[in-house]
C-alpha positions in Angstrom: -36.8 1.2 28.5 -33.3 0.3 28.9 -31.8 -3.1 27.8 -31.7 -4.6 31.2 -35.3 -3.3 31.7 -36.3 -5.3 28.6 -34.5 -8.1 29.2 -36.4 -8.4 32.7 -39.6 -7.7 31.0 -38.9 -10.8 28.8 -37.8 -13.1 31.3 -41.2 -12.3 33.3 -42.8 -13.0 30.7 -41.3 -16.2 29.6 -42.0 -17.1 33.6 -45.6 -16.1 33.4 -46.0 -18.5 30.2 -44.3 -21.2 31.1 -46.3 -21.3 34.1 -49.2 -21.1 32.5 -48.1 -24.1 30.2 -46.8 -26.3 33.4 -50.9 -25.3 35.0 -52.4 -26.6 31.3 -50.1 -29.7 31.3 -50.9 -30.7 35.0 -54.6 -29.9 34.1 -54.7 -32.5 31.4 -53.0 -35.2 33.5 -55.6 -34.4 36.1 -58.7 -35.1 33.4 -57.0 -37.5 31.7 -55.7 -39.8 34.6 -58.2 -39.2 37.4 -60.9 -41.8 36.0 -58.6 -44.6 35.7 -57.7 -44.3 39.7 -61.0 -43.3 41.2 -64.6 -44.3 41.0 -66.0 -43.2 37.7 -68.2 -39.9 37.5 -71.9 -41.3 37.0 -71.1 -44.1 39.9 -73.3 -43.3 42.8 -73.3 -44.0 46.3 -76.5 -42.6 47.9 -75.4 -43.2 51.4 -72.6 -40.9 50.9 -74.8 -38.3 49.1 -73.5 -34.5 49.6 -70.9 -35.8 51.7 -68.4 -33.2 52.2 -64.1 -33.4 50.9 -62.7 -35.8 52.7 -59.9 -38.7 52.0 -62.2 -40.7 50.3 -63.8 -38.1 47.9 -61.1 -35.3 47.6 -64.0 -32.9 46.7 -66.7 -34.4 47.8 -70.2 -35.7 46.8 -73.0 -34.4 44.8 -76.6 -35.3 45.6 -76.6 -38.9 44.0 -73.2 -39.5 46.1 -71.2 -39.0 42.8 -67.4 -38.3 43.0 -66.8 -34.7 42.7 -63.2 -35.2 42.2 -64.2 -37.5 39.0 -67.0 -35.3 37.7 -64.5 -32.2 37.7 -62.0 -34.5 35.7 -64.2 -35.6 33.1 -65.6 -32.3 32.6 -62.1 -30.6 32.3 -61.5 -33.3 30.1 -64.5 -32.5 27.9 -63.6 -28.6 28.1 -60.1 -29.7 26.8 -61.1 -32.0 24.1 -63.6 -28.4 22.6 -60.8 -26.0 23.5 -58.4 -28.6 21.3 -60.8 -28.8 18.3 -61.5 -25.0 18.2 -57.7 -24.3 18.3 -56.8 -26.8 15.2 -60.3 -25.6 12.7 -60.3 -21.7 14.0 -57.0 -21.2 15.3 -54.9 -23.2 12.6 -57.4 -23.8 9.4 -58.5 -20.1 10.2 -54.8 -18.8 10.1 -54.3 -20.6 7.1 -56.9 -18.9 5.2 -56.3 -15.7 6.3 -52.8 -15.8 5.3 -53.5 -17.2 1.9 -56.5 -14.5 1.6 -53.7 -11.5 2.9 -51.1 -13.2 0.2 -53.3 -13.9 -2.8 -55.4 -10.2 -2.9 -57.7 -9.5 -5.4 -60.3 -11.4 -5.8 -59.8 -14.5 -3.6 -59.1 -11.7 -1.1 -62.5 -10.0 -1.6 -64.6 -13.0 -1.4 -63.2 -14.6 1.6 -63.6 -11.3 3.6 -66.9 -10.9 2.4 -67.3 -14.5 4.1 -65.8 -13.6 7.4 -67.9 -10.2 7.3 -71.1 -12.5 7.1 -70.0 -14.8 10.1 -69.0 -11.9 12.0 -72.3 -10.2 11.4 -73.9 -13.0 13.5 -73.7 -12.9 17.4 -71.5 -15.7 18.5 -73.9 -17.4 20.7 -77.0 -17.4 18.9 -74.9 -18.5 15.6 -73.7 -21.4 18.1 -77.3 -21.9 19.5 -78.6 -22.2 15.8 -76.1 -24.8 14.9 -76.5 -27.2 17.9 -80.3 -26.6 17.4 -80.3 -27.5 14.1 -77.5 -30.2 14.3 -78.3 -31.5 17.8 -76.8 -31.2 21.1 -73.3 -33.3 20.4 -69.8 -32.7 21.5 -69.0 -32.4 17.5 -71.8 -29.8 16.8 -71.0 -28.0 19.9 -67.2 -27.9 18.8 -67.5 -27.4 15.2 -70.3 -24.5 15.6 -67.3 -22.5 18.1 -65.0 -22.9 15.6 -67.1 -21.7 12.6 -67.8 -18.6 14.8 -64.1 -18.2 16.4 -62.6 -18.6 12.6 -63.5 -14.9 11.0 -61.5 -13.1 14.1 -58.4 -15.5 13.4 -58.6 -14.7 9.8 -58.4 -11.3 10.2 -55.3 -11.2 12.1 -53.4 -13.6 9.9 -54.7 -11.8 6.9 -53.3 -8.3 8.8 -50.4 -10.1 9.3 -49.8 -11.2 6.1 -50.6 -8.0 3.9 -47.4 -6.0 5.0 -45.2 -8.9 4.4 -46.6 -10.1 0.6 -44.4 -7.1 -0.8 -41.3 -7.5 1.0 -37.9 -8.6 -0.8 -37.9 -12.4 0.7 -41.3 -13.0 -0.6 -40.3 -11.5 -4.1 -37.3 -13.6 -3.9 -39.1 -16.4 -3.5 -41.4 -16.0 -6.1 -38.8 -15.4 -8.4 -36.8 -18.7 -7.4 -40.1 -20.5 -8.4 -41.6 -21.4 -5.2 -45.8 -22.0 -5.5 -48.2 -20.2 -3.4 -48.7 -23.0 -0.2 -44.8 -23.1 -0.2 -44.4 -19.4 0.2 -47.2 -18.9 2.8 -46.0 -22.0 5.0 -42.4 -21.4 4.5 -42.0 -17.5 4.9 -45.4 -16.2 6.0 -46.4 -18.2 8.8 -43.0 -17.9 10.5 -43.1 -14.1 10.4 -47.1 -13.9 11.5 -47.4 -16.4 14.1 -46.8 -13.9 17.0 -50.1 -12.5 17.2 -51.8 -15.2 15.2 -50.7 -17.5 18.0 -52.2 -14.9 20.7 -55.5 -15.0 19.4 -55.4 -18.9 18.6 -54.8 -19.4 22.5 -57.4 -16.9 23.9 -60.0 -18.5 21.5 -59.2 -21.5 22.9 -59.5 -20.3 26.6 -63.0 -18.6 25.1 -64.1 -21.8 23.4 -63.7 -23.4 27.3 -65.7 -20.4 29.1 -68.8 -20.6 25.8 -69.1 -24.5 26.2 -69.1 -24.2 29.6 -72.0 -21.3 29.4 -73.9 -23.5 26.6 -73.7 -26.8 29.3 -74.7 -24.2 31.9 -78.0 -23.2 30.7 -78.5 -26.7 29.6 -78.0 -26.4 25.6 -75.0 -29.5 25.5 -76.6 -31.9 27.6 -75.6 -36.0 27.7 -72.2 -35.1 29.0 -70.2 -33.9 32.1 -69.3 -30.4 31.4 -67.7 -27.8 33.8 -70.4 -25.5 33.1 -73.3 -28.4 33.8 -71.4 -29.1 36.9 -71.6 -25.1 37.8 -75.5 -25.2 37.0 -78.5 -27.6 37.4 -79.0 -29.1 40.5 -75.9 -27.7 41.7 -78.0 -24.3 42.0 -80.1 -26.1 44.4 -77.8 -27.8 46.7 -74.9 -24.9 46.5 -75.8 -23.2 50.1 -75.0 -26.7 51.8 -72.6 -27.9 49.4 -70.7 -25.0 48.4 -67.9 -27.6 46.8 -70.5 -28.5 43.9 -69.5 -24.9 42.3 -66.2 -24.3 44.2 -64.3 -26.8 42.3 -65.8 -26.3 39.2 -65.5 -22.7 39.1 -61.8 -22.7 40.6 -60.6 -25.3 37.4 -62.8 -23.4 34.7 -61.2 -20.4 35.5 -57.7 -21.9 36.0 -57.7 -23.7 32.4 -59.5 -20.4 30.8 -56.2 -18.3 32.3 -53.7 -20.9 31.3 -54.5 -20.6 27.7 -54.0 -16.9 27.8 -50.7 -17.0 29.6 -49.5 -19.7 26.8 -50.4 -17.5 23.4 -48.5 -14.5 25.5 -45.9 -17.2 25.9 -46.1 -18.3 22.3 -45.5 -15.2 21.0 -42.8 -14.0 22.1 -41.1 -17.2 21.9 -41.9 -17.2 18.1 -41.6 -13.6 17.2 -38.7 -13.6 14.4 -37.1 -11.0 12.2 -39.0 -10.6 8.9 -37.2 -13.2 6.0 -36.0 -15.6 8.5 
């Protein structure tokens, strides 16, 4: 591949990643600002039940006359919040643990990897459902369960990135200068290992949206409006006469998950650096 083709590919990937970032920001604004300017997601208007999309109700209403626009925004807000918790715990925390494991080696690495193996041996949905069943179907139990379930993959990817860097000249120089292990990890390993780590973390944020929606779809996350919950339940009963009940939540769910993956690709390109920088 010649230089001009490489530059064209980089520009296309950057444009796609930027489109994902812009889309995610617009969805976040939609989720946060909609309740402030329209009816609440729980407000009922039985006179206008199952009303088709109009100026008054841009996405129509459900079987209880609740504004679908507000409910989809509330569902997106909860899904984004869940994704951010998973990204913070699994993406950031799991990545740092993986880098520390790969850098430390020895018994520390062996112990951490056996814990990772144990968690990875459990099917993701089974693990999440077990935690939710034990702790109750709340926002934090669902988010924390998914973060724990997603963390092993992030740990493994970050560890794989740290292993070849452990014996590099710039790490050896940092050790000779008296730098502590946390400083070496944060100052030298993170910038050089963040590319694949960013892709995994962002894709897990997108996967968290889908898993949370799947749990809500089967009724495992009751008590709050979610995109998956809007796709399931009574929407399945009325969807043939009122297809907007599932069309709009499905579109937002798909776009939200896709944008997270595009952001991961963009972040990888932006954060790729030469070793030792």
